[in-house]
C-alpha positions in Angstrom: 148.4 61.1 33.8 148.9 64.6 35.3 149.7 64.8 39.0 149.0 67.3 41.7 151.3 66.8 44.8 150.3 68.7 47.9 153.2 69.4 50.3 152.2 70.6 53.8 154.7 72.9 55.5 155.1 73.2 59.2 158.4 74.8 60.3 161.6 75.4 58.3 163.4 72.8 60.4 160.8 70.1 60.0 160.4 69.6 56.2 160.6 65.9 55.3 163.0 64.6 52.7 160.1 63.6 50.5 158.7 67.1 50.7 162.0 68.7 49.8 162.5 66.4 46.9 159.0 67.1 45.6 159.5 70.9 45.8 163.0 70.8 44.2 161.9 68.6 41.3 158.7 70.5 40.5 158.2 71.7 37.0 155.4 74.0 38.3 155.7 75.1 42.0 152.9 76.9 43.8 153.0 78.4 47.3 149.7 78.9 49.1 151.3 82.2 50.3 154.7 83.7 50.5 153.6 86.0 53.4 153.7 83.3 56.1 156.9 82.4 58.1 156.5 78.7 57.1 157.1 79.8 53.5 160.7 80.7 54.3 161.8 77.1 54.0 160.8 77.2 50.3 161.9 80.8 49.6 165.4 80.2 50.8 165.9 77.5 48.1 165.8 80.2 45.5 163.4 78.2 43.2 160.9 79.7 40.7 157.4 79.6 42.0 154.0 81.2 41.9 151.7 82.0 44.8 148.0 82.5 45.5 148.4 85.8 47.3 146.7 87.7 44.4 143.7 85.4 44.7 143.5 86.0 48.4 143.6 89.7 47.8 140.9 89.6 45.1 138.5 87.0 46.4 135.1 88.1 47.7 134.7 85.1 49.9 136.5 81.8 50.8 134.3 79.6 48.5 135.3 81.7 45.5 138.9 81.8 46.7 139.1 78.0 47.0 137.5 77.5 43.5 140.0 79.9 42.0 143.0 78.1 43.6 141.6 74.8 42.3 141.4 76.2 38.8 144.9 77.6 38.9 146.5 74.4 40.1 144.7 72.2 37.5 145.1 74.7 34.6 148.2 73.1 33.2 150.6 70.2 33.6 151.6 68.4 36.8 152.5 70.7 39.7 153.4 70.8 43.4 151.3 72.9 45.8 153.1 73.8 49.1 150.5 74.7 51.8 150.8 76.1 55.2 150.0 73.4 57.8 147.3 70.9 56.6 145.2 71.3 53.5 141.9 72.1 55.1 138.7 70.4 54.0 137.2 73.6 52.6 140.1 73.9 50.2 140.6 70.2 49.6 137.1 69.6 48.3 137.1 71.9 45.3 140.7 70.8 44.4 139.7 67.1 44.5 136.7 67.8 42.4 138.7 69.8 39.8 141.4 67.1 39.7 138.7 64.5 38.9 137.2 66.7 36.1 140.6 67.4 34.5 142.4 64.1 34.8 144.7 64.8 37.7 145.9 62.4 40.3 146.1 64.1 43.7 148.8 63.0 46.2 149.1 64.6 49.7 152.5 64.0 51.3 152.8 63.5 55.1 154.4 66.2 57.1 155.7 66.8 60.6 152.6 68.3 62.4 152.9 71.6 64.2 152.3 69.9 67.5 155.4 67.7 67.0 157.4 70.6 65.5 156.6 72.9 68.5 157.1 70.2 71.2 159.4 67.4 69.9 160.0 66.3 73.5 156.4 65.3 74.0 156.1 61.8 72.7 152.8 60.7 74.2 149.4 62.1 75.3 146.5 63.7 73.4 146.7 66.2 70.6 143.5 68.1 69.8 142.4 71.3 67.9 141.5 74.2 70.2 137.9 74.3 68.8 137.4 70.5 69.2 138.7 69.5 72.6 137.5 66.2 74.0 134.5 66.5 76.3 136.4 64.8 79.0 140.1 65.4 79.7 142.6 63.2 81.5 145.1 65.4 83.3 147.4 62.4 83.9 148.3 62.5 80.2 150.1 65.3 78.4 147.8 67.5 76.3 148.8 69.5 73.2 146.3 72.0 71.8 146.8 73.3 68.3 145.3 76.2 66.3 145.0 78.5 69.3 144.7 81.4 67.0 143.3 84.3 69.0 143.1 85.7 72.6 139.4 85.0 72.9 139.8 81.4 72.1 142.7 81.2 74.5 140.5 82.5 77.3 137.8 79.9 76.5 140.5 77.2 76.6 141.9 78.5 79.8 138.5 78.3 81.6 138.0 74.8 80.3 141.4 73.6 81.5 140.9 75.2 84.9 138.1 72.8 85.5 140.8 70.1 85.7 144.1 71.8 86.5 145.2 74.3 89.2 145.4 78.0 88.1 149.1 77.9 88.7 149.8 74.8 86.6 152.8 75.5 84.4 152.1 75.2 80.7 154.2 75.9 77.5 153.0 78.2 74.7 154.8 77.9 71.4 154.5 80.7 68.8 156.1 80.8 65.4 158.3 83.7 64.7 159.0 85.5 61.5 161.9 83.1 60.7 159.6 80.2 60.6 160.8 78.6 63.8 158.9 78.0 67.0 159.8 79.6 70.3 158.3 78.5 73.6 157.5 80.2 76.8 156.5 78.7 80.1 153.8 80.3 82.2 151.1 79.7 84.7 147.8 78.4 83.2 145.8 81.5 84.1 148.1 83.7 82.1 147.8 82.1 78.7 145.3 84.7 77.4 147.3 87.7 78.7 148.8 88.4 75.3 147.7 89.3 71.7 150.3 87.6 69.5 148.4 84.4 68.7 148.2 83.0 65.2 146.8 79.8 63.5 150.1 78.0 64.3 150.1 78.7 68.0 150.4 75.5 70.1 149.9 74.9 73.8 151.4 72.1 75.8 149.7 71.2 79.1 152.0 68.8 81.0 150.5 65.8 82.8 149.4 66.3 86.4 150.0 63.5 88.9 146.8 62.3 90.6 148.0 63.1 94.1 148.7 66.7 93.0 145.3 67.4 91.4 142.7 69.6 93.0 139.9 69.0 90.5 138.4 65.6 89.8 135.6 64.2 87.6 132.9 61.6 88.2 135.2 59.0 86.5 138.0 59.9 88.8 135.7 59.2 91.7 134.9 55.8 90.2 138.6 54.9 89.8 139.3 56.1 93.4 136.6 53.9 94.8 137.9 51.0 92.7 141.3 51.5 94.2 139.9 51.6 97.8 138.0 48.4 97.1 141.0 46.8 95.4 143.3 44.1 96.7 145.6 46.5 98.4 142.9 49.0 99.3 141.3 50.2 102.5 140.3 47.3 104.9 137.1 49.2 105.9 136.0 49.9 102.4 136.7 46.3 101.3 134.4 45.0 104.1 131.3 47.0 103.2 128.1 45.6 101.6 124.9 47.0 100.2 123.3 46.3 103.6 126.1 47.8 105.8 125.9 51.1 103.8 122.2 51.6 104.1 122.4 53.7 107.3 125.3 55.7 105.9 123.3 56.6 102.8 120.3 57.6 104.8 122.5 59.8 107.1 124.3 61.5 104.3 121.0 62.3 102.6 119.7 63.9 105.8 123.0 65.9 106.1 122.5 67.1 102.5 119.0 68.3 103.4 120.4 70.2 106.3 123.0 71.8 104.1 120.3 72.9 101.6 118.3 74.4 104.4 121.4 76.3 105.5 121.8 77.7 101.9 125.5 77.0 102.3 127.0 76.1 98.9 130.3 74.8 100.3 128.3 72.5 102.7 126.0 71.5 99.9 128.9 70.5 97.7 130.5 68.5 100.5 127.3 66.6 101.2 126.4 66.0 97.6 129.9 64.5 97.3 129.2 62.2 100.2 125.9 61.0 98.6 127.6 60.6 95.2 130.4 58.6 96.8 127.9 56.1 98.3 126.1 55.7 95.0 129.4 54.9 93.3 130.2 52.6 96.3 127.1 50.6 95.8 127.8 50.4 92.0 131.3 49.1 92.7 130.1 46.4 95.1 127.6 45.2 92.5 130.2 45.3 89.7 132.5 43.1 91.8 129.6 40.6 92.1 128.9 40.8 88.4 125.4 42.0 89.1 125.4 45.5 87.5 127.8 48.5 87.1 127.7 52.3 87.0 126.8 52.2 83.3 123.7 50.2 84.1 122.8 52.7 86.7 123.2 55.8 84.4 121.5 54.0 81.5 118.6 53.1 83.7 117.9 56.6 84.9 118.4 58.2 81.4 116.0 55.6 79.8 113.5 56.4 82.6 113.7 60.1 82.0 113.2 59.7 78.3 110.2 57.4 78.8 108.6 59.7 81.4 109.1 62.9 79.4 107.3 62.1 76.1 106.5 65.9 75.8 110.3 66.4 75.4 111.5 63.3 73.6 108.4 62.4 71.7 105.2 64.1 70.4 103.1 64.3 73.6 101.7 67.8 74.4 101.4 69.2 77.9 100.4 72.7 79.0 101.6 72.9 82.6 103.5 71.1 85.3 100.3 69.5 86.7 99.8 67.7 83.4 103.5 66.7 83.4 103.0 65.1 86.9 99.8 63.4 85.8 101.5 61.9 82.8 104.5 60.8 85.0 102.2 58.9 87.3 100.3 57.2 84.5 103.5 56.2 82.7 105.0 54.9 86.0 101.9 52.8 86.7 102.1 51.4 83.2 105.9 50.8 83.5 105.5 49.0 86.9 102.4 47.1 85.7 100.3 48.0 88.7 97.0 46.2 88.6 95.3 47.8 91.6 95.4 51.0 93.6 96.5 49.1 96.6 99.7 48.1 94.7 100.3 51.8 94.0 100.0 52.5 97.7 102.3 49.7 98.7 104.9 51.1 96.2 105.6 53.9 98.6 108.9 52.8 100.2 108.7 51.4 103.7 112.0 53.0 104.6 110.6 56.5 104.2 110.3 58.5 107.5 106.9 57.6 108.9 105.3 61.0 108.5 106.6 61.3 104.9 105.3 57.8 104.0 101.9 58.5 105.6 101.5 61.7 103.6 102.7 60.1 100.4 100.2 57.2 100.8 97.4 59.7 101.5 98.2 61.7 98.4 98.1 58.6 96.2 94.8 57.5 97.7 93.4 61.0 97.1 94.3 60.7 93.4 91.9 57.8 93.3 89.1 59.9 94.9 89.5 58.5 98.4 89.8 61.8 100.3 88.0 64.4 102.4 86.7 67.4 100.5 88.6 69.9 102.7 90.9 70.4 105.7 87.9 71.2 108.0 86.5 67.7 107.6 89.9 66.2 108.6 90.1 68.7 111.5 86.7 67.4 112.9 88.0 63.9 112.7 90.7 64.7 115.3 88.4 64.8 118.4 87.0 61.4 117.4 90.4 59.9 117.2 91.4 61.5 120.5 88.4 60.0 122.2 89.2 56.6 120.8 92.8 57.0 122.1 91.4 58.0 125.5 89.3 54.8 125.8 92.3 52.7 124.7 94.4 54.3 127.5 91.7 53.7 130.1 91.4 50.0 129.0 95.1 49.5 128.4 94.4 47.9 125.0 95.1 49.1 121.5 97.0 52.3 122.6 99.6 52.0 119.9 97.0 51.5 117.2 94.9 54.5 118.3 98.0 56.7 118.6 98.8 55.8 115.0 95.3 56.7 113.9 95.6 60.0 115.6 98.9 60.8 114.0 97.7 59.6 110.6 94.7 61.9 110.9 96.9 64.8 111.9 99.1 64.2 108.8 95.9 64.2 106.7 95.0 67.6 108.1 98.5 68.9 107.3 98.3 67.6 103.8 94.9 69.1 103.1 96.1 72.5 104.4 98.8 72.4 101.7 101.7 71.8 104.1 104.4 69.1 104.5 104.1 67.0 107.7 107.9 66.6 107.9 108.4 70.4 107.7 105.6 71.0 110.3 107.1 68.4 112.7 110.5 69.8 112.1 109.3 73.3 112.9 107.6 72.1 116.1 110.8 70.4 117.3 112.9 73.5 116.5 110.4 75.6 118.5 110.7 73.3 121.4 114.5 73.5 121.4 114.4 77.3 121.2 112.0 77.5 124.1 114.0 75.1 126.2 117.1 77.2 125.4 115.3 80.3 126.5 114.1 78.6 129.7 117.7 77.7 130.6 118.8 81.3 129.9 116.1 82.7 132.2 117.0 80.3 134.9 120.7 80.9 134.5 120.2 84.7 134.8 118.8 84.1 138.2 121.6 81.8 139.2 119.6 78.6 138.8 120.4 75.4 136.9 117.2 74.1 135.2 118.1 70.5 135.8 118.0 71.0 139.6 114.3 72.1 139.6 111.3 69.9 139.8 108.8 69.7 136.9 106.4 72.3 138.5 109.3 74.8 138.9 110.6 74.1 135.4 107.1 74.7 134.0 107.1 78.2 135.4 110.3 79.0 133.5 108.7 77.3 130.5 105.7 79.6 130.5 108.0 82.7 131.0 110.1 81.5 128.0 106.9 81.0 126.0 105.7 84.5 126.7 109.1 86.1 126.1 109.3 84.5 122.6 105.8 85.8 121.7 
């Protein structure tokens, strides 16, 4: 039985004893190329060999090149094939096929990988090819990146790493010289693509970064941070919290996020989104400790919901516009929740919504069932009727709260039918009041008067002046 022994070469100082023995005892020795520094370890032995450089020079493409190499290797008796680095899949496949056809047994010897040859002092961590980095990195483990073979790729890797590491994080870049040995250079992360001498054997070592020194963190880091805060030796306040105690915090943080969005301040939006996300993780952590559910249940639930309610994306449903998307969404939600009546749909609007928002949401759902005025004018003419009923309730002293609610509910209906949002309208009115009050104070102060020292009639005069000045 003829045998083809593949010997991978890394550096001249890292050839295994088995590899040297195979090379020295070979009746037929082939080098993948004599033009690479890694070949020096074989050239210095002074052995007879053949190489594939002529095939590289003549081949029209890599497929034909690899077929030609396979033919040459299996064209005689047993041989040894010394390759640079690992035998890639593109070259291995035709060689394996030709070995099977011509009665060869193929044996690939182990070698010291380039990552270990370049950085023998790094004994743990993650090693990955530059074009196949893990989706999620853990900066607390050393990272070795191989095959960083060009400046463009180095730039891409730099940007990816800077999502986790500071720009100034010190890394080590190892490049193989003409003598077949690695030399390393330490530099700041942002500088790794400031050079042009990369090759397929370039290796980058990114040392671990302690948690306390990091500036960038992922969602999973947030989960682990919250787990630590809730742990046995964690923060007393965090350990005391429950779903119920955090309700008000979640509501307040959501409102603060809305303010940040209105301000169009990205830094503020980032901060408030973080606060909201922290509370979501907080709730998940509490439930996990009680063996009720965990963060995976939360993310699985929302992903499954999105897939189910977007059949036009994940299935074969067809929609033509966003209105049809929303109609499908409502129908699928009703089916999913198993609503039997329209009243159940109305009651599904959360009671913890702000009152104006809940009123408008309920009205909108009722309108979808056909229970609605035809236009805003009809709702507008309903206002005097509700005002009169309120007036009678005030005079009698009975049902005032109920009639006030009816009046407000009708006003919300008018806002909705005019295509506006009741929360925005009320917010605008409140802001207008504050602006006028501020102007009233300024007018009084310009005349040496403090507004709080005046009676209502005197304050009202300044109010009217403030109103006119704003107009």
